[in-house]
C-alpha positions, -999 to 999 in steps of 0.1 A, spaced: 12 333 500 12 361 472 38 388 468 33 417 448 58 441 434 40 470 422 41 507 418 13 513 442 -19 495 456 -44 497 431 -78 486 417 -95 511 393 -76 539 378 -90 570 358 -80 595 335 -107 614 317 -117 651 312 -152 663 321 -162 697 311 -198 706 323 -213 738 305 -252 747 304 -265 751 269 -299 767 262 -329 746 276 -344 727 247 -383 716 252 -392 681 245 -428 667 242 -431 646 275 -463 637 295 -446 645 329 -474 627 349 -463 595 337 -430 594 352 -431 613 385 -452 622 414 -468 655 413 -444 684 425 -413 667 422 -388 668 393 -375 636 376 -340 639 356 -334 617 328 -301 616 311 -290 604 273 -263 577 269 -228 587 257 -218 571 223 -193 543 225 -157 548 216 -121 532 212 -99 560 217 -59 560 209 -36 571 238 -35 608 236 -68 613 218 -95 634 235 -130 624 236 -157 651 233 -193 644 233 -226 661 250 -252 646 268 -289 655 272 -307 657 307 -343 659 305 -370 668 333 -397 640 331 -410 655 363 -439 679 372 -416 704 390 -387 722 379 -350 711 389 -334 743 404 -299 738 397 -280 704 390 -250 687 404 -233 667 376 -206 643 383 -180 623 361 -158 596 372 -130 582 350 -109 551 357 -70 554 358 -63 552 321 -83 583 313 -79 619 326 -97 654 322 -78 674 297 -84 709 316 -102 723 344 -137 740 336 -149 767 357 -177 755 383 -162 719 385 -142 707 416 -117 679 409 -104 649 429 -89 618 432 -110 591 450 -106 555 457 -89 534 433 -73 561 415 -105 572 401 -105 609 388 -137 627 395 -154 661 386 -182 675 406 -199 703 385 -225 727 396 -248 737 369 -265 769 375 -297 765 358 -334 754 360 -349 728 339 -384 728 338 -407 700 335 -407 688 299 -374 707 290 -339 698 286 -304 709 285 -270 694 272 -237 694 291 -204 681 275 -183 650 288 -146 655 276 -116 632 284 -86 619 271 -68 585 268 -35 583 287 -5 558 275 -17 533 302 -53 535 287 -71 500 281 -101 487 297 -118 518 311 -153 533 326 -169 563 328 -196 572 353 -216 602 345 -249 620 356 -268 634 384 -296 626 409 -333 618 402 -339 655 413 -306 673 404 -286 664 435 -252 647 435 -259 611 425 -253 584 448 -234 550 437 -258 531 417 -269 536 383 -302 543 366 -320 569 344 -302 599 358 -267 585 364 -250 560 337 -219 542 330 -200 538 299 -173 511 295 -148 512 264 -117 493 254 -88 516 243 -69 511 210 -41 498 231 -25 467 244 -9 449 274 18 424 274 14 394 301 46 377 310 44 340 327 76 338 349 84 301 362 109 287 388 139 263 385 149 245 417 160 213 431 148 192 460 156 157 473 131 130 471 108 127 499 113 162 511 94 194 507 103 226 481 86 259 475 81 271 442 69 303 427 49 313 396 47 348 388 23 368 362 37 402 352 24 432 329 49 447 307 24 473 296 19 495 282 -17 494 293 -31 486 328 -53 457 333 -87 452 351 -116 439 331 -144 463 333 -172 443 316 -168 409 324 -157 383 355 -133 367 330 -105 384 349 -67 381 338 -52 352 358 -21 329 361 -26 289 354 -3 268 372 2 231 365 16 212 396 48 193 383 41 155 383 56 136 411 49 163 437 17 174 456 8 208 462 8 208 503 2 245 508 -15 269 480 -21 306 483 -56 318 489 -53 336 456 -51 303 437 -83 281 431 -83 246 418 -89 246 379 -117 226 367 -127 217 330 -135 255 321 -130 274 351 -122 276 389 -136 245 408 -133 252 442 -122 277 471 -89 293 470 -60 275 489 -76 239 485 -44 217 485 -35 183 467 -49 193 433 -32 191 398 -39 227 386 -45 259 400 -58 292 384 -46 323 404 -54 362 403 -53 391 426 -81 399 448 -88 433 433 -85 419 397 -59 447 389 -26 445 375 -7 478 368 18 485 344 52 471 353 33 452 384 42 413 391 21 391 409 38 361 425 23 330 440 41 305 462 35 269 466 49 246 489 52 208 471 58 174 488 82 156 467 71 122 464 99 94 476 104 80 442 102 111 426 126 125 397 134 154 379 101 170 369 86 199 350 53 217 354 40 247 335 28 283 342 6 302 317 -6 338 313 -44 335 306 -76 343 323 -100 328 350 -117 306 323 -85 301 304 -91 325 274 -63 343 262 -67 378 266 -72 398 235 -55 428 244 -24 408 247 -5 408 212 28 390 222 19 352 232 53 344 230 59 351 264 27 337 279 41 302 292 70 291 314 83 263 331 84 252 369 115 228 370 124 207 399 158 186 398 156 159 420 194 144 421 192 106 436 223 88 421 252 83 441 285 60 441 289 39 471 325 30 487 338 -5 479 323 -36 495 339 -55 521 348 -82 495 365 -54 473 336 -53 446 315 -22 441 283 -16 452 250 -8 431 240 27 418 208 46 423 182 52 400 182 79 371 167 112 382 150 120 347 115 113 340 82 110 358 77 94 394 44 80 404 8 96 401 -3 125 425 -38 127 442 -54 140 408 -41 112 384 -10 131 371 7 104 350 44 99 356 71 80 341 88 48 352 116 42 374 151 49 369 179 27 357 204 11 379 237 24 380 231 56 361 237 93 367 212 121 364 220 148 339 235 181 356 248 160 386 280 143 394 288 117 420 323 111 436 337 82 457 362 78 484 375 48 499 377 51 538 378 89 538 353 114 550 333 136 526 337 171 525 310 200 520 279 210 539 241 204 536 216 233 546 183 216 544 180 199 514 201 221 492 239 222 490 255 254 504 269 277 476 304 298 475 302 335 478 312 336 442 279 320 432 295 285 422 279 251 434 295 230 464 295 194 463 275 185 496 291 154 513 268 130 535 291 110 554 278 74 559 308 59 574 301 23 585 325 -6 595 307 -29 574 311 -10 540 339 11 550 329 38 524 315 72 521 282 81 503 284 111 483 256 129 470 258 156 444 235 185 449 233 214 426 226 247 441 193 262 432 192 283 404 175 318 404 140 318 387 142 322 350 124 354 342 117 364 308 115 399 297 
């Protein structure tokens, strides 16, 4: 399942200023009958020029509204909508302002004018770029006969996309935990936007995403619905498909606001012969292309590390000799269903790095085991979990050293 830590639920965001003003009609040479049925206006609007504003800059351009129909348009409702990185610089008389779904800012302006067949008027469109501006869109125009436009686009209602002169810093955050061979363990991969720009691609389906490489020696048993298997160059199956080696995860609304973290939790099955293992998480796109707006690639990758302690020291044998130690925990451990290659088996009598094993003679072990991890003291120090295996034949105690789970490493 995916957990989101975000300032607010969002998808689009807008900050732009639109001022609508009527300028004297300018006649144009048009053959009205070629564009509309007799007795009906047919309005056409010109395109706004492209731009790449810096945060704080104001865009100030005008569009031309031309009547190519055979009847006059008596009054025009002109609408401008802005995504969240843009805003209107000031209110204009005759315009009503509101914020609608996905934080889109809207200006609805009534132009008290008559546009005769073949005539044109100009009206300005003004907006400013906010500090969080990055990938933005502007919708502007009117209906074919001068009414408020619908939701689609055409000759009278257009859309302009732009990329502000700004950036956003994507940060990948992994996990550092431990588990026992043959058990299950959850791991969480996180994608964070450190800004200053918010993120939603307005021009392409190659949306920002997090790549997750499942650690060798483990199998993804439960997968978030927002995470799809990754093939050669893109998603290769439906979200939530288990038992794959590599996944790509992204939010359903394709939006990552400034300061927002998206967390994706996987439940992994640890193989019986598994050893300490490491996977990778990477900030990227749905098609694994590094986003051009991210100018700091140093924090784009992080690790998922699972420490798997398996070594132990048994008590003395009945003849007085010592038993045989377990295998090392470092290295790989078998193949997962997708063919992840792993290392060989551990050496005899070795102790894995970062764990310790104690032996007692004829006594009972101390400590407690909560699930597959050791309990942790109130001061945060790890405890040694004792697994008592008192048998008359061996007369010894098996002590397994299990380290407490470390908190997820989060790069800033």
